[in-house]
MIDOSE-1310 file (N, C-alpha, C; in nm, 2 decimals, decimal comma, always signed):
residues 73
mkiv	+0,08/-0,12/+0,00/+0,00/+0,00/+0,00/+0,09/+0,13/+0,00; +0,21/+0,11/+0,03/+0,30/+0,23/+0,03/+0,31/+0,29/-0,11; +0,31/+0,21/-0,21/+0,32/+0,26/-0,35/+0,19/+0,34/-0,38; +0,08/+0,29/-0,34/-0,05/+0,36/-0,37/-0,05/+0,49/-0,30
teie	+0,00/+0,50/-0,18/+0,01/+0,63/-0,11/+0,10/+0,73/-0,18; +0,21/+0,68/-0,23/+0,30/+0,76/-0,30/+0,24/+0,81/-0,43; +0,17/+0,72/-0,50/+0,10/+0,76/-0,63/+0,00/+0,87/-0,60; -0,08/+0,85/-0,49/-0,19/+0,95/-0,46/-0,12/+1,08/-0,43
asak	-0,02/+1,08/-0,35/+0,05/+1,21/-0,31/+0,10/+1,28/-0,44; +0,16/+1,20/-0,53/+0,21/+1,26/-0,66/+0,10/+1,31/-0,74; -0,01/+1,24/-0,75/-0,12/+1,28/-0,83/-0,18/+1,42/-0,78; -0,18/+1,43/-0,65/-0,23/+1,56/-0,59/-0,15/+1,68/-0,63
nlpp	-0,02/+1,65/-0,66/+0,07/+1,76/-0,70/+0,06/+1,80/-0,84; -0,02/+1,72/-0,92/-0,03/+1,75/-1,06/-0,13/+1,87/-1,08; -0,11/+1,94/-1,19/-0,21/+2,04/-1,23/-0,35/+1,98/-1,25; -0,46/+2,05/-1,23/-0,59/+1,99/-1,25/-0,61/+1,92/-1,39
reqe	-0,56/+1,98/-1,49/-0,58/+1,92/-1,63/-0,51/+1,78/-1,63; -0,39/+1,77/-1,58/-0,31/+1,65/-1,58/-0,38/+1,55/-1,48; -0,44/+1,59/-1,37/-0,51/+1,50/-1,29/-0,63/+1,44/-1,36; -0,70/+1,52/-1,44/-0,81/+1,47/-1,52/-0,77/+1,37/-1,62
ellr	-0,65/+1,40/-1,69/-0,60/+1,31/-1,79/-0,56/+1,17/-1,72; -0,50/+1,18/-1,61/-0,46/+1,06/-1,53/-0,58/+0,98/-1,50; -0,69/+1,05/-1,45/-0,81/+0,98/-1,42/-0,87/+0,91/-1,54; -0,87/+0,98/-1,65/-0,93/+0,93/-1,78/-0,86/+0,80/-1,82
vlts	-0,72/+0,81/-1,81/-0,64/+0,69/-1,86/-0,66/+0,57/-1,76; -0,66/+0,60/-1,63/-0,68/+0,49/-1,54/-0,82/+0,43/-1,55; -0,92/+0,51/-1,57/-1,06/+0,46/-1,58/-1,07/+0,38/-1,70; -1,02/+0,42/-1,81/-1,02/+0,35/-1,94/-0,96/+0,21/-1,93
slqn	-0,84/+0,22/-1,86/-0,76/+0,09/-1,84/-0,84/-0,01/-1,76; -0,91/+0,04/-1,65/-0,98/-0,05/-1,57/-1,11/-0,10/-1,64; -1,17/-0,02/-1,72/-1,29/-0,07/-1,80/-1,25/-0,17/-1,90; -1,13/-0,15/-1,96/-1,09/-0,25/-2,06/-1,05/-0,39/-1,99
rrrr	-0,99/-0,38/-1,87/-0,96/-0,50/-1,80/-1,08/-0,57/-1,75; -1,19/-0,50/-1,71/-1,31/-0,56/-1,67/-1,38/-0,63/-1,79; -1,37/-0,57/-1,91/-1,43/-0,63/-2,03/-1,36/-0,76/-2,06; -1,23/-0,77/-2,05/-1,16/-0,89/-2,08/-1,19/-1,00/-1,98
cepa	-1,24/-0,97/-1,86/-1,27/-1,07/-1,76/-1,41/-1,12/-1,77; -1,49/-1,06/-1,86/-1,63/-1,11/-1,87/-1,62/-1,25/-1,93; -1,71/-1,34/-1,87/-1,71/-1,48/-1,92/-1,78/-1,49/-2,05; -1,75/-1,59/-2,12/-1,83/-1,62/-2,25/-1,97/-1,66/-2,21
rgrr	-2,06/-1,64/-2,30/-2,20/-1,68/-2,28/-2,23/-1,80/-2,37; -2,31/-1,89/-2,31/-2,35/-2,01/-2,39/-2,47/-1,97/-2,47; -2,48/-2,03/-2,59/-2,59/-2,00/-2,68/-2,62/-2,13/-2,76; -2,74/-2,17/-2,77/-2,78/-2,28/-2,84/-2,81/-2,24/-2,99
mgnd	-2,76/-2,32/-3,08/-2,78/-2,30/-3,22/-2,81/-2,44/-3,28; -2,94/-2,46/-3,30/-2,98/-2,60/-3,34/-2,94/-2,70/-3,24; -2,87/-2,80/-3,28/-2,82/-2,91/-3,19/-2,69/-2,87/-3,13; -2,63/-2,76/-3,17/-2,50/-2,72/-3,12/-2,51/-2,62/-3,00
ylle	-2,41/-2,62/-2,92/-2,40/-2,52/-2,81/-2,28/-2,44/-2,83; -2,29/-2,31/-2,86/-2,18/-2,23/-2,89/-2,14/-2,14/-2,77; -2,02/-2,10/-2,76/-1,98/-2,00/-2,66/-1,96/-1,87/-2,74; -2,03/-1,77/-2,69/-2,02/-1,64/-2,75/-1,94/-1,54/-2,66
ahrg	-1,83/-1,49/-2,72/-1,74/-1,40/-2,64/-1,81/-1,27/-2,62; -1,76/-1,20/-2,52/-1,82/-1,06/-2,49/-1,77/-0,97/-2,60; -1,83/-0,85/-2,60/-1,81/-0,76/-2,71/-1,67/-0,71/-2,73; -1,59/-0,69/-2,62/-1,46/-0,64/-2,63/-1,35/-0,75/-2,65
alpm	-1,39/-0,87/-2,67/-1,29/-0,98/-2,68/-1,21/-0,97/-2,80; -1,09/-1,02/-2,79/-1,00/-1,03/-2,91/-1,06/-1,13/-3,01; -1,04/-1,10/-3,14/-1,10/-1,19/-3,24/-1,02/-1,32/-3,24; -1,09/-1,43/-3,27/-1,03/-1,56/-3,27/-0,98/-1,59/-3,41
tper	-0,87/-1,54/-3,44/-0,80/-1,56/-3,56/-0,72/-1,69/-3,55; -0,68/-1,75/-3,66/-0,60/-1,87/-3,66/-0,47/-1,85/-3,57; -0,41/-1,73/-3,59/-0,29/-1,70/-3,51/-0,32/-1,70/-3,36; -0,43/-1,64/-3,33/-0,46/-1,63/-3,18/-0,49/-1,77/-3,13
vkql	-0,56/-1,85/-3,20/-0,59/-1,99/-3,15/-0,46/-2,07/-3,14; -0,37/-2,05/-3,23/-0,24/-2,12/-3,23/-0,16/-2,08/-3,10; -0,16/-1,95/-3,07/-0,09/-1,89/-2,96/-0,16/-1,95/-2,83; -0,29/-1,95/-2,82/-0,36/-2,00/-2,70/-0,32/-2,15/-2,68
leds	-0,32/-2,22/-2,79/-0,29/-2,37/-2,77/-0,14/-2,38/-2,73; -0,05/-2,30/-2,78/+0,09/-2,31/-2,74/+0,11/-2,27/-2,59; +0,03/-2,18/-2,54/+0,04/-2,13/-2,41/-0,03/-2,22/-2,31; -0,12/-2,30/-2,35/-0,20/-2,39/-2,26/-0,11/-2,50/-2,21
p	-0,14/-2,55/-2,09/-0,06/-2,66/-2,03/-0,08/-2,79/-2,10
């Protein structure tokens, strides 16, 4: 928590415009992180059951699938 306290103290010393920019960047980063953590949703299509990724998910390109397979245990 010491680092958080140091960051807060430094942020208070920024000019108001730079404080607003810092807040915008941190908020955007947090929102993006939350989107990536959203679980896939199941959806029935005929006899199949498909997983539907959330709106902000990375596209499942062949390269991405290959990388995920290489990274999995």
